[in-house]
C-alpha beads as a LAMMPS data file, in Angstrom:
LAMMPS data file: protein, C-alpha beads

210 atoms
209 bonds

1 atom types
1 bond types

-500.0 500.0 xlo xhi
-500.0 500.0 ylo yhi
-500.0 500.0 zlo zhi

Masses

1 110.0

Atoms # bond

1 1 1 0.000 0.000 0.000
2 1 1 1.065 3.554 -0.702
3 1 1 0.629 4.654 2.914
4 1 1 2.890 1.866 4.205
5 1 1 5.493 2.658 1.553
6 1 1 5.466 6.349 2.485
7 1 1 5.828 5.552 6.190
8 1 1 8.690 3.144 5.566
9 1 1 10.473 5.556 3.219
10 1 1 10.059 8.503 5.576
11 1 1 11.367 6.648 8.620
12 1 1 14.261 5.084 6.704
13 1 1 15.506 8.359 5.201
14 1 1 14.968 10.385 8.365
15 1 1 16.886 7.902 10.481
16 1 1 19.640 7.404 7.901
17 1 1 20.259 11.100 7.279
18 1 1 19.535 12.129 10.893
19 1 1 19.031 15.918 10.378
20 1 1 19.236 16.856 14.106
21 1 1 22.552 15.030 14.390
22 1 1 24.057 17.284 11.716
23 1 1 23.593 20.460 13.785
24 1 1 26.861 20.306 15.765
25 1 1 28.797 19.251 12.661
26 1 1 27.394 22.200 10.717
27 1 1 28.504 24.531 13.488
28 1 1 31.968 22.975 13.366
29 1 1 32.541 23.326 9.622
30 1 1 31.131 26.859 9.466
31 1 1 32.989 28.172 12.498
32 1 1 34.158 31.728 11.851
33 1 1 31.669 32.355 9.031
34 1 1 29.258 35.264 9.134
35 1 1 25.511 34.588 9.198
36 1 1 25.048 35.220 5.455
37 1 1 27.786 32.734 4.566
38 1 1 26.258 30.128 6.859
39 1 1 22.885 30.571 5.185
40 1 1 24.456 30.085 1.755
41 1 1 26.300 26.958 2.886
42 1 1 23.103 25.547 4.437
43 1 1 21.086 26.075 1.253
44 1 1 23.725 24.730 -1.120
45 1 1 24.425 21.647 1.009
46 1 1 20.738 20.756 1.232
47 1 1 20.165 21.292 -2.500
48 1 1 23.201 19.236 -3.507
49 1 1 22.222 16.476 -1.088
50 1 1 18.713 16.273 -2.560
51 1 1 20.037 16.238 -6.132
52 1 1 22.312 13.297 -5.350
53 1 1 19.555 11.320 -3.633
54 1 1 17.123 12.031 -6.484
55 1 1 19.604 10.867 -9.114
56 1 1 20.211 7.570 -7.327
57 1 1 16.474 7.153 -6.821
58 1 1 15.952 7.432 -10.580
59 1 1 18.926 5.581 -12.049
60 1 1 20.043 3.366 -9.170
61 1 1 18.071 0.361 -10.397
62 1 1 19.317 0.849 -13.969
63 1 1 22.905 0.910 -12.716
64 1 1 22.354 -2.341 -10.816
65 1 1 20.868 -3.969 -13.910
66 1 1 23.825 -2.838 -16.028
67 1 1 26.205 -4.361 -13.482
68 1 1 24.243 -7.612 -13.382
69 1 1 23.270 -7.197 -9.739
70 1 1 19.782 -8.288 -8.738
71 1 1 17.666 -6.056 -6.550
72 1 1 17.357 -8.903 -4.036
73 1 1 21.141 -9.103 -3.692
74 1 1 21.362 -5.340 -3.283
75 1 1 18.633 -5.428 -0.642
76 1 1 20.660 -7.906 1.381
77 1 1 23.909 -5.966 0.938
78 1 1 22.166 -2.657 1.562
79 1 1 20.488 -4.020 4.670
80 1 1 23.840 -5.152 6.034
81 1 1 25.348 -1.736 5.279
82 1 1 22.484 0.053 7.024
83 1 1 22.897 -2.300 9.955
84 1 1 26.563 -1.313 10.334
85 1 1 25.491 2.342 10.396
86 1 1 22.881 1.512 13.031
87 1 1 25.566 -0.306 15.040
88 1 1 27.763 2.783 14.888
89 1 1 24.885 4.985 16.016
90 1 1 24.025 2.797 19.000
91 1 1 27.630 2.603 20.170
92 1 1 28.464 6.253 19.362
93 1 1 31.004 5.337 16.685
94 1 1 29.251 7.274 13.891
95 1 1 29.632 10.657 15.573
96 1 1 33.371 10.084 15.981
97 1 1 33.718 9.091 12.313
98 1 1 31.763 12.153 11.176
99 1 1 33.886 14.431 13.313
100 1 1 37.033 12.894 11.816
101 1 1 35.647 13.461 8.307
102 1 1 34.913 17.088 9.131
103 1 1 38.390 17.716 10.505
104 1 1 39.961 16.277 7.344
105 1 1 37.732 18.406 5.126
106 1 1 38.610 21.585 7.003
107 1 1 42.319 20.865 6.692
108 1 1 42.236 20.083 2.967
109 1 1 39.690 22.546 1.602
110 1 1 39.905 25.382 4.118
111 1 1 36.112 25.564 4.352
112 1 1 35.759 26.728 0.726
113 1 1 33.641 23.804 -0.418
114 1 1 32.066 22.576 2.804
115 1 1 28.585 22.755 1.271
116 1 1 29.500 19.955 -1.156
117 1 1 31.934 18.120 1.113
118 1 1 31.470 17.055 3.838
119 1 1 27.919 18.402 4.353
120 1 1 26.180 17.214 1.159
121 1 1 28.536 14.257 0.726
122 1 1 28.828 12.126 2.806
123 1 1 26.786 13.578 5.699
124 1 1 23.436 14.158 3.925
125 1 1 23.773 11.895 0.892
126 1 1 26.064 9.308 2.410
127 1 1 26.365 5.595 1.623
128 1 1 23.456 4.749 3.895
129 1 1 21.079 7.335 2.419
130 1 1 22.054 6.460 -1.154
131 1 1 21.583 2.767 -0.438
132 1 1 18.207 3.487 1.148
133 1 1 17.108 5.493 -1.906
134 1 1 17.994 2.655 -4.284
135 1 1 16.272 0.072 -2.108
136 1 1 13.145 2.199 -1.706
137 1 1 13.076 2.974 -5.431
138 1 1 13.200 -0.774 -6.039
139 1 1 10.249 -1.241 -3.696
140 1 1 8.353 1.398 -5.681
141 1 1 8.414 -0.993 -8.670
142 1 1 8.362 1.819 -11.261
143 1 1 5.045 3.100 -9.898
144 1 1 4.988 6.861 -10.741
145 1 1 2.986 7.640 -7.604
146 1 1 5.442 5.859 -5.321
147 1 1 8.468 7.327 -7.091
148 1 1 6.946 10.792 -6.759
149 1 1 6.240 10.168 -3.082
150 1 1 9.823 8.966 -2.547
151 1 1 11.257 12.096 -4.163
152 1 1 8.916 14.266 -2.102
153 1 1 10.092 12.538 1.080
154 1 1 13.746 13.008 0.089
155 1 1 12.995 16.689 -0.538
156 1 1 11.335 17.052 2.865
157 1 1 14.283 15.358 4.593
158 1 1 16.728 17.720 2.883
159 1 1 14.538 20.686 3.845
160 1 1 14.697 19.442 7.432
161 1 1 18.489 19.382 7.088
162 1 1 18.353 23.001 5.885
163 1 1 16.077 23.967 8.788
164 1 1 18.429 22.206 11.202
165 1 1 21.412 24.071 9.782
166 1 1 19.602 27.376 10.115
167 1 1 18.715 26.624 13.741
168 1 1 21.914 24.709 14.505
169 1 1 22.910 26.691 17.569
170 1 1 19.456 26.420 19.142
171 1 1 19.039 22.708 18.299
172 1 1 22.438 21.756 19.692
173 1 1 21.824 23.740 22.851
174 1 1 18.291 22.384 23.272
175 1 1 19.258 18.718 22.999
176 1 1 22.450 19.015 24.987
177 1 1 25.060 16.282 25.192
178 1 1 22.754 13.772 26.885
179 1 1 19.867 14.499 24.522
180 1 1 22.047 13.975 21.457
181 1 1 23.326 10.656 22.808
182 1 1 19.854 9.339 23.664
183 1 1 18.348 10.443 20.341
184 1 1 21.176 8.912 18.328
185 1 1 20.891 5.559 20.095
186 1 1 17.127 5.399 19.716
187 1 1 17.375 6.188 16.009
188 1 1 20.093 3.560 15.708
189 1 1 17.781 0.893 17.108
190 1 1 15.041 1.869 14.652
191 1 1 17.481 1.789 11.737
192 1 1 18.758 -1.639 12.847
193 1 1 15.225 -3.025 12.684
194 1 1 14.678 -1.515 9.238
195 1 1 18.005 -2.941 8.058
196 1 1 17.015 -6.429 9.192
197 1 1 13.729 -6.045 7.325
198 1 1 15.632 -5.182 4.126
199 1 1 17.707 -8.358 4.518
200 1 1 14.576 -10.458 5.155
201 1 1 12.933 -8.996 2.019
202 1 1 16.045 -9.762 -0.022
203 1 1 16.271 -13.350 1.198
204 1 1 12.553 -13.836 0.565
205 1 1 12.938 -12.486 -2.991
206 1 1 15.835 -14.865 -3.665
207 1 1 13.778 -17.790 -2.364
208 1 1 10.787 -16.811 -4.494
209 1 1 12.983 -16.545 -7.595
210 1 1 14.094 -20.119 -7.122

Bonds

1 1 1 2
2 1 2 3
3 1 3 4
4 1 4 5
5 1 5 6
6 1 6 7
7 1 7 8
8 1 8 9
9 1 9 10
10 1 10 11
11 1 11 12
12 1 12 13
13 1 13 14
14 1 14 15
15 1 15 16
16 1 16 17
17 1 17 18
18 1 18 19
19 1 19 20
20 1 20 21
21 1 21 22
22 1 22 23
23 1 23 24
24 1 24 25
25 1 25 26
26 1 26 27
27 1 27 28
28 1 28 29
29 1 29 30
30 1 30 31
31 1 31 32
32 1 32 33
33 1 33 34
34 1 34 35
35 1 35 36
36 1 36 37
37 1 37 38
38 1 38 39
39 1 39 40
40 1 40 41
41 1 41 42
42 1 42 43
43 1 43 44
44 1 44 45
45 1 45 46
46 1 46 47
47 1 47 48
48 1 48 49
49 1 49 50
50 1 50 51
51 1 51 52
52 1 52 53
53 1 53 54
54 1 54 55
55 1 55 56
56 1 56 57
57 1 57 58
58 1 58 59
59 1 59 60
60 1 60 61
61 1 61 62
62 1 62 63
63 1 63 64
64 1 64 65
65 1 65 66
66 1 66 67
67 1 67 68
68 1 68 69
69 1 69 70
70 1 70 71
71 1 71 72
72 1 72 73
73 1 73 74
74 1 74 75
75 1 75 76
76 1 76 77
77 1 77 78
78 1 78 79
79 1 79 80
80 1 80 81
81 1 81 82
82 1 82 83
83 1 83 84
84 1 84 85
85 1 85 86
86 1 86 87
87 1 87 88
88 1 88 89
89 1 89 90
90 1 90 91
91 1 91 92
92 1 92 93
93 1 93 94
94 1 94 95
95 1 95 96
96 1 96 97
97 1 97 98
98 1 98 99
99 1 99 100
100 1 100 101
101 1 101 102
102 1 102 103
103 1 103 104
104 1 104 105
105 1 105 106
106 1 106 107
107 1 107 108
108 1 108 109
109 1 109 110
110 1 110 111
111 1 111 112
112 1 112 113
113 1 113 114
114 1 114 115
115 1 115 116
116 1 116 117
117 1 117 118
118 1 118 119
119 1 119 120
120 1 120 121
121 1 121 122
122 1 122 123
123 1 123 124
124 1 124 125
125 1 125 126
126 1 126 127
127 1 127 128
128 1 128 129
129 1 129 130
130 1 130 131
131 1 131 132
132 1 132 133
133 1 133 134
134 1 134 135
135 1 135 136
136 1 136 137
137 1 137 138
138 1 138 139
139 1 139 140
140 1 140 141
141 1 141 142
142 1 142 143
143 1 143 144
144 1 144 145
145 1 145 146
146 1 146 147
147 1 147 148
148 1 148 149
149 1 149 150
150 1 150 151
151 1 151 152
152 1 152 153
153 1 153 154
154 1 154 155
155 1 155 156
156 1 156 157
157 1 157 158
158 1 158 159
159 1 159 160
160 1 160 161
161 1 161 162
162 1 162 163
163 1 163 164
164 1 164 165
165 1 165 166
166 1 166 167
167 1 167 168
168 1 168 169
169 1 169 170
170 1 170 171
171 1 171 172
172 1 172 173
173 1 173 174
174 1 174 175
175 1 175 176
176 1 176 177
177 1 177 178
178 1 178 179
179 1 179 180
180 1 180 181
181 1 181 182
182 1 182 183
183 1 183 184
184 1 184 185
185 1 185 186
186 1 186 187
187 1 187 188
188 1 188 189
189 1 189 190
190 1 190 191
191 1 191 192
192 1 192 193
193 1 193 194
194 1 194 195
195 1 195 196
196 1 196 197
197 1 197 198
198 1 198 199
199 1 199 200
200 1 200 201
201 1 201 202
202 1 202 203
203 1 203 204
204 1 204 205
205 1 205 206
206 1 206 207
207 1 207 208
208 1 208 209
209 1 209 210
């Protein structure tokens, strides 16, 4: 059903991208920028992130077909990848990896291209989000309504990222250290369950094909 697909897509993308979790990282990579520059970075990062997710939502399945990879196999692999991200979230490993990525980006690019890297890639449109888009597009089964709904959800998630960037200082202060830890772990548990479901769907599809 369309409603179930929309719910699944919304939860998967929201948990994978984790807009609230990007607030402290945004503050870190835009440190020293004036308000106008921060607004420009926030808008560009969100727009680039959406463009990347939309592209993979449209052509991801075609790329898999060209490579000879079945959607069932990608569901299993994608589910395992999402599970590793969930594992990192639960045990606070993801935040450390993101911080390391940010520090490298600041050293190499001197904050000139932070909208594209690391904000758009890999923090918004990272491996997990891209994988989720391809898997969800496969679930849509070329249904224009579902594809449109998926793109709309991706757009909303990226708009939430933009809103989070714009209110980064307030969000980070509101959640606090404890709030960020609790939220991240809860979202990690939800993502782990979704990842397992992707693997189950993939295994079931392989069994049905035989």
